[in-house]
DSSP file (Angstrom, degrees, kcal/mol; ACC not computed):
  #  RESIDUE AA STRUCTURE BP1 BP2  ACC     N-H-->O    O-->H-N    N-H-->O    O-->H-N    TCO  KAPPA ALPHA  PHI   PSI    X-CA   Y-CA   Z-CA
    1    1 A M              0   0    0      0, 0.0     2,-0.1     0, 0.0    73,-0.0   0.000 360.0 360.0 360.0 133.5   20.8   -8.9   11.1
    2    2 A K        -     0   0    0      1,-0.1    72,-0.3    71,-0.0     2,-0.2  -0.436 360.0-141.4 -81.1 157.1   17.5   -7.1   11.0
    3    3 A D        -     0   0    0     -2,-0.1     2,-0.2    70,-0.1    70,-0.2  -0.654  21.1-102.4-109.1 169.2   16.0   -5.4    8.0
    4    4 A Y  E     -A   72   0A   0     68,-2.7    68,-2.8    -2,-0.2     2,-0.5  -0.630  23.3-136.5 -88.2 151.0   14.1   -2.2    7.5
    5    5 A I  E     -A   71   0A   0     -2,-0.2     2,-0.5    66,-0.2    66,-0.2  -0.946  18.8-165.8-104.0 128.4   10.4   -2.0    7.0
    6    6 A I  E     -A   70   0A   0     64,-3.0    64,-2.6    -2,-0.5     3,-0.0  -0.972   2.5-169.3-117.8 120.2    9.3    0.4    4.3
    7    7 A W    >   -     0   0    0     -2,-0.5     3,-1.7    62,-0.2     4,-0.4  -0.842  31.2-124.6-103.1 143.4    5.6    1.4    4.2
    8    8 A P  G >  S+     0   0    0      0, 0.0     3,-1.7     0, 0.0     4,-0.4   0.823 109.2  68.8 -54.6 -30.7    4.2    3.4    1.2
    9    9 A S  G >  S+     0   0    0      1,-0.3     3,-1.1    57,-0.2     6,-0.2   0.794  84.8  69.2 -59.3 -29.0    3.0    6.0    3.7
   10   10 A Y  G <  S+     0   0    0     -3,-1.7    12,-2.3     1,-0.2    13,-1.3   0.776 106.1  39.8 -59.6 -26.0    6.6    6.9    4.4
   11   11 A L  G <  S+     0   0    0     -3,-1.7    18,-3.7    -4,-0.4     2,-0.7   0.418  87.3 111.6-104.4  -1.1    6.8    8.5    0.9
   12   12 A D  B X   -c   29   0B   0     -3,-1.1     3,-1.5    -4,-0.4    18,-0.2  -0.662  47.4-164.9 -87.8 113.6    3.3   10.1    0.7
   13   13 A K  T 3  S+     0   0    0     16,-3.3    17,-0.2    -2,-0.7    -1,-0.2   0.635  85.1  69.7 -71.1 -12.5    3.5   13.9    0.7
   14   14 A N  T 3  S+     0   0    0     15,-0.5     2,-0.3     2,-0.1    -1,-0.3   0.537  90.2  76.2 -81.4  -6.2   -0.2   14.1    1.5
   15   15 A L  S <  S-     0   0    0     -3,-1.5     2,-0.1    -6,-0.2     5,-0.0  -0.755  81.6-123.8-102.1 151.5    0.4   12.7    5.0
   16   16 A S      > -     0   0    0     -2,-0.3     5,-2.0     1,-0.1     4,-0.4  -0.417  29.5-108.0 -82.2 167.1    1.8   14.7    7.8
   17   17 A K  T > 5S+     0   0    0      1,-0.2     3,-1.2     3,-0.2    -1,-0.1   0.881 123.3  57.5 -61.1 -36.5    4.9   13.6    9.7
   18   18 A K  T 3 5S+     0   0    0      1,-0.3    -1,-0.2     2,-0.1    -3,-0.0   0.847 104.9  51.1 -61.6 -34.9    2.6   12.7   12.6
   19   19 A D  T 3 5S-     0   0    0     -3,-0.2    -1,-0.3   -10,-0.0    -2,-0.2   0.452 134.4 -82.3 -86.6  -1.1    0.6   10.4   10.2
   20   20 A G  T < 5S+     0   0    0     -3,-1.2    -3,-0.2    -4,-0.4     2,-0.1   0.357  76.4 143.0 125.7  -7.9    3.8    8.6    9.1
   21   21 A R      < -     0   0    0     -5,-2.0    -1,-0.3     1,-0.2   -11,-0.2  -0.453  21.7-177.3 -65.5 135.8    5.5   10.5    6.3
   22   22 A K        +     0   0    0    -12,-2.3    -1,-0.2    -2,-0.1   -11,-0.1   0.660  57.8  69.2-107.0 -23.0    9.3   10.2    6.8
   23   23 A L  S    S-     0   0    0    -13,-1.3     5,-0.1     1,-0.1     2,-0.0  -0.622  92.0 -98.0 -95.7 155.4   10.6   12.4    3.9
   24   24 A P    >>  -     0   0    0      0, 0.0     3,-1.8     0, 0.0     4,-1.7  -0.377  41.3-109.1 -62.8 153.0   10.4   16.2    3.7
   25   25 A K  T 34 S+     0   0    0      1,-0.3   -12,-0.1     2,-0.2    -2,-0.1   0.832 117.6  60.5 -56.7 -34.3    7.4   17.3    1.5
   26   26 A N  T 34 S+     0   0    0      1,-0.2    -1,-0.3     3,-0.0   -13,-0.0   0.711 114.5  35.4 -69.6 -17.2    9.8   18.4   -1.3
   27   27 A L  T <4 S+     0   0    0     -3,-1.8    -1,-0.2     2,-0.1    -2,-0.2   0.586 101.2  93.9-105.9 -16.3   11.1   14.9   -1.6
   28   28 A A  S  < S-     0   0    0     -4,-1.7     2,-0.3   -16,-0.1   -16,-0.2  -0.224  70.9-122.1 -74.9 168.3    7.9   13.0   -0.9
   29   29 A L  B     -c   12   0B   0    -18,-3.7   -16,-3.3     3,-0.0     2,-0.9  -0.759  17.5-108.2-115.6 155.7    5.6   11.8   -3.6
   30   30 A D  S    S-     0   0    0     -2,-0.3   -18,-0.1     1,-0.2   -19,-0.0  -0.753  95.2 -29.6 -83.0 108.1    1.9   12.3   -4.5
   31   31 A H  S    S-     0   0    0     -2,-0.9    -1,-0.2     1,-0.1     2,-0.1   0.944  78.8-147.3  48.6  68.1    0.2    9.0   -3.6
   32   32 A P        -     0   0    0      0, 0.0     2,-0.3     0, 0.0    -1,-0.1  -0.409  12.3-134.8 -64.3 137.2    3.1    6.5   -4.2
   33   33 A K     >  -     0   0    0      1,-0.1     4,-2.0    -2,-0.1     3,-0.2  -0.662  12.8-121.7 -96.0 150.4    1.8    3.2   -5.5
   34   34 A F  H  > S+     0   0    0     31,-0.3     4,-2.3    -2,-0.3     5,-0.1   0.901 113.5  50.2 -55.2 -45.9    3.0   -0.2   -4.3
   35   35 A D  H  > S+     0   0    0      1,-0.2     4,-2.5     2,-0.2    -1,-0.2   0.845 107.1  55.0 -65.8 -33.7    4.1   -1.2   -7.7
   36   36 A E  H  > S+     0   0    0      2,-0.2     4,-2.2    -3,-0.2    -1,-0.2   0.915 109.6  46.7 -64.0 -42.3    6.1    2.0   -8.2
   37   37 A I  H  X S+     0   0    0     -4,-2.0     4,-2.5     2,-0.2    -2,-0.2   0.911 111.2  52.1 -66.6 -41.5    8.0    1.4   -5.0
   38   38 A K  H  X S+     0   0    0     -4,-2.3     4,-2.1     1,-0.2    -2,-0.2   0.933 111.7  45.9 -59.1 -47.5    8.6   -2.2   -6.0
   39   39 A K  H  X S+     0   0    0     -4,-2.5     4,-2.6     1,-0.2    -1,-0.2   0.876 111.6  52.7 -64.4 -37.8   10.0   -1.2   -9.4
   40   40 A A  H  X S+     0   0    0     -4,-2.2     4,-1.9     2,-0.2    -1,-0.2   0.906 109.0  48.8 -65.6 -41.8   12.2    1.5   -7.8
   41   41 A L  H  X>S+     0   0    0     -4,-2.5     5,-1.9     2,-0.2     4,-0.6   0.905 113.0  48.1 -63.9 -40.8   13.7   -1.0   -5.3
   42   42 A E  H ><5S+     0   0    0     -4,-2.1     3,-0.7     1,-0.2    -2,-0.2   0.912 111.5  50.3 -64.7 -42.1   14.4   -3.3   -8.2
   43   43 A A  H 3<5S+     0   0    0     -4,-2.6    -1,-0.2     1,-0.2    -2,-0.2   0.828 111.2  48.0 -67.0 -32.1   16.0   -0.5  -10.3
   44   44 A T  H 3<5S-     0   0    0     -4,-1.9    -1,-0.2    -5,-0.2    -2,-0.2   0.542 110.7-122.1 -87.0  -5.9   18.2    0.6   -7.4
   45   45 A G  T <<5 +     0   0    0     -3,-0.7     2,-0.6    -4,-0.6    -3,-0.2   0.721  57.8 151.1  76.0  21.7   19.4   -3.0   -6.7
   46   46 A I      < -     0   0    0     -5,-1.9    -1,-0.3    -6,-0.2     2,-0.1  -0.777  46.8-124.9 -89.6 122.4   18.2   -3.0   -3.1
   47   47 A N        +     0   0    0     -2,-0.6    26,-2.6    -3,-0.1     2,-0.3  -0.415  44.1 160.2 -66.7 137.3   17.2   -6.5   -2.0
   48   48 A H  E     -B   72   0A   0     24,-0.2     2,-0.3    -2,-0.1    24,-0.2  -0.987  33.2-143.6-154.7 159.5   13.7   -6.7   -0.6
   49   49 A E  E     -B   71   0A   0     22,-2.3    22,-2.4    -2,-0.3     2,-0.4  -0.881  23.9-129.6-121.2 159.0   10.8   -8.9    0.2
   50   50 A I  E     -B   70   0A   0     -2,-0.3     2,-0.4    20,-0.2    20,-0.2  -0.912  18.9-176.5-115.3 136.5    7.1   -8.0   -0.2
   51   51 A D  E >   +B   69   0A   0     18,-2.5    18,-1.9    -2,-0.4     3,-0.9  -0.841  11.0 176.8-125.8  91.9    4.4   -8.4    2.4
   52   52 A K  E 3  S+     0   0A   0     -2,-0.4    -1,-0.1    16,-0.3    18,-0.1   0.612  70.4  57.7 -76.3 -13.5    1.3   -7.3    0.4
   53   53 A N  E 3  S+     0   0A   0     14,-0.1    -1,-0.2    16,-0.1     2,-0.2   0.411  81.4 100.3-102.6   3.1   -1.3   -8.0    3.1
   54   54 A S  E <   -     0   0A   0     -3,-0.9    14,-3.9    15,-0.1     2,-0.4  -0.580  56.4-150.3 -88.9 152.7    0.0   -5.8    5.9
   55   55 A R  E     -B   67   0A   0     12,-0.2    12,-0.1    -2,-0.2     5,-0.1  -0.978  27.5-105.6-123.9 135.7   -1.4   -2.4    6.7
   56   56 A Y    >   -     0   0    0     10,-0.6     3,-2.6    -2,-0.4     4,-0.1  -0.373  33.0-127.3 -56.6 128.1    0.5    0.5    8.2
   57   57 A P  G >  S+     0   0    0      0, 0.0     3,-1.2     0, 0.0    -1,-0.1   0.809 107.2  55.6 -53.6 -35.3   -0.6    0.7   11.8
   58   58 A K  G 3  S+     0   0    0      1,-0.2    -2,-0.1   -39,-0.1   -38,-0.0   0.571 106.3  53.8 -75.3  -6.3   -1.5    4.4   11.6
   59   59 A E  G X  S+     0   0    0     -3,-2.6     3,-2.1     7,-0.1    -1,-0.2   0.163  72.3 141.3-112.5  17.3   -3.8    3.7    8.7
   60   60 A Q  T <  S+     0   0    0     -3,-1.2     3,-0.1     1,-0.3    -4,-0.0  -0.381  73.9  19.0 -58.4 133.1   -6.0    1.0   10.3
   61   61 A G  T 3  S+     0   0    0      1,-0.3    -1,-0.3    -2,-0.1     2,-0.1   0.379 102.4 109.1  87.3  -4.5   -9.6    1.4    9.1
   62   62 A R  S <  S-     0   0    0     -3,-2.1    -1,-0.3     1,-0.2    -3,-0.1  -0.296  79.8 -67.3 -92.1-176.0   -8.8    3.5    6.1
   63   63 A D    >   -     0   0    0      1,-0.1     3,-0.5    -3,-0.1    -1,-0.2  -0.066  47.1-107.0 -65.8 173.4   -9.0    2.5    2.4
   64   64 A D  G >  S+     0   0    0      1,-0.2     3,-1.6     2,-0.1    -1,-0.1   0.230  85.5 112.0 -87.9  14.2   -6.7   -0.1    0.9
   65   65 A R  G 3  S+     0   0    0      1,-0.3   -31,-0.3   -32,-0.0    -1,-0.2   0.885  85.5  34.2 -56.8 -41.8   -4.7    2.4   -1.1
   66   66 A N  G <  S+     0   0    0     -3,-0.5   -10,-0.6    -7,-0.1     2,-0.3  -0.141  82.7 145.3-109.3  38.4   -1.5    1.8    1.0
   67   67 A L  E <   + B   0  55A   0     -3,-1.6   -12,-0.2   -12,-0.1   -33,-0.1  -0.590  46.9  37.7 -74.7 133.8   -1.9   -1.9    1.7
   68   68 A G  E     -     0   0A   0    -14,-3.9     2,-0.3    -2,-0.3   -16,-0.3  -0.194  60.6-140.4 111.2 159.2    1.4   -3.7    1.8
   69   69 A R  E     - B   0  51A   0    -18,-1.9   -18,-2.5   -62,-0.2     2,-0.4  -0.955  10.6-127.2-149.3 165.9    5.0   -3.2    3.0
   70   70 A F  E     -AB   6  50A   0    -64,-2.6   -64,-3.0    -2,-0.3     2,-0.7  -0.954   7.6-149.6-119.1 137.1    8.5   -3.9    1.9
   71   71 A I  E     -AB   5  49A   0    -22,-2.4   -22,-2.3    -2,-0.4     2,-0.4  -0.939  29.9-166.3-105.3 112.8   11.1   -5.6    4.0
   72   72 A V  E     -AB   4  48A   0    -68,-2.8   -68,-2.7    -2,-0.7   -24,-0.2  -0.822  22.0-112.0-114.7 137.5   14.4   -4.1    2.8
   73   73 A E        -     0   0    0    -26,-2.6     2,-2.4    -2,-0.4     3,-0.5  -0.350  33.1-115.6 -61.2 140.7   18.0   -5.1    3.3
   74   74 A K  S    S+     0   0    0    -72,-0.3    -1,-0.1     1,-0.2     3,-0.1  -0.432  70.2 132.8 -78.5  67.1   20.0   -2.7    5.5
   75   75 A K  S    S+     0   0    0     -2,-2.4     2,-0.2   -28,-0.1    -1,-0.2   0.791  77.1   5.8 -86.2 -32.1   22.3   -1.8    2.6
   76   76 A F  S    S-     0   0    0     -3,-0.5    -1,-0.1     1,-0.1     2,-0.0  -0.768 101.7 -69.1-134.9 178.5   22.0    2.0    3.4
   77   77 A S     >  -     0   0    0     -2,-0.2     4,-2.3     1,-0.1     5,-0.2  -0.365  48.7-112.4 -68.0 159.1   20.4    4.1    6.1
   78   78 A K  H  > S+     0   0    0      1,-0.2     4,-2.4     2,-0.2     5,-0.2   0.909 118.5  50.6 -61.0 -42.7   16.6    4.0    6.1
   79   79 A N  H  > S+     0   0    0      1,-0.2     4,-2.2     2,-0.2    -1,-0.2   0.893 109.3  51.1 -63.2 -39.6   16.4    7.7    5.1
   80   80 A E  H  > S+     0   0    0      2,-0.2     4,-2.3     1,-0.2    -1,-0.2   0.892 109.4  50.5 -65.3 -39.7   18.9    7.1    2.2
   81   81 A I  H  X S+     0   0    0     -4,-2.3     4,-2.5     2,-0.2    -2,-0.2   0.925 110.1  49.9 -63.8 -44.2   16.8    4.2    0.9
   82   82 A L  H  X S+     0   0    0     -4,-2.4     4,-2.5     1,-0.2    -2,-0.2   0.897 111.0  49.6 -61.6 -40.1   13.6    6.3    1.0
   83   83 A R  H  X S+     0   0    0     -4,-2.2     4,-2.5     2,-0.2    -1,-0.2   0.891 110.4  50.0 -66.0 -39.7   15.4    9.1   -0.9
   84   84 A K  H  X S+     0   0    0     -4,-2.3     4,-2.3     2,-0.2    -2,-0.2   0.910 111.7  48.3 -64.8 -42.1   16.6    6.6   -3.5
   85   85 A I  H  X S+     0   0    0     -4,-2.5     4,-2.5     2,-0.2     5,-0.2   0.943 112.8  48.1 -61.9 -48.0   13.1    5.2   -3.9
   86   86 A S  H  X S+     0   0    0     -4,-2.5     4,-2.5     1,-0.2    -2,-0.2   0.916 111.8  49.4 -59.6 -45.4   11.6    8.7   -4.3
   87   87 A K  H  X S+     0   0    0     -4,-2.5     4,-2.1     1,-0.2    -1,-0.2   0.908 112.0  48.3 -61.7 -43.0   14.3    9.8   -6.8
   88   88 A E  H  X S+     0   0    0     -4,-2.3     4,-2.2     2,-0.2    -2,-0.2   0.903 112.0  48.3 -66.7 -41.6   13.7    6.6   -8.9
   89   89 A I  H  X S+     0   0    0     -4,-2.5     4,-2.5     2,-0.2     5,-0.2   0.918 110.4  51.7 -65.7 -42.3    9.9    7.0   -8.9
   90   90 A R  H  X S+     0   0    0     -4,-2.5     4,-1.3     1,-0.2    -1,-0.2   0.904 110.2  49.9 -58.8 -41.1   10.2   10.7   -9.9
   91   91 A K  H  < S+     0   0    0     -4,-2.1    -1,-0.2     1,-0.2    -2,-0.2   0.906 112.5  46.8 -63.8 -41.7   12.4    9.7  -12.8
   92   92 A N  H  < S+     0   0    0     -4,-2.2    -2,-0.2     1,-0.2    -1,-0.2   0.824 110.0  52.5 -70.9 -32.7    9.9    7.1  -13.9
   93   93 A R  H  <        0   0    0     -4,-2.5    -1,-0.2    -5,-0.2    -2,-0.2   0.751 360.0 360.0 -75.0 -22.9    7.0    9.4  -13.6
   94   94 A G     <        0   0    0     -4,-1.3    -3,-0.2    -5,-0.2    -4,-0.1   0.456 360.0 360.0  88.2 360.0    8.8   12.0  -15.8
């Protein structure tokens, strides 16, 4: 069974949908950090692996802000996982 790939860019409200954002702007986050996403996945109990050295293909040549990706178990739909991550990070940010 294949897993989902989750890139921090999927959650970044500063990116357009064309540039990789997957959530609507009202649910997306302002510059989500790799560690925030990791903690959110752990808090929601979603099994995941980390690949810290990969870069989102649409961000080749840009800064290292969004370096890394998560390989996530297909426990829910990809959109549902992104929403859970966003909700958890918002809760943690206060």
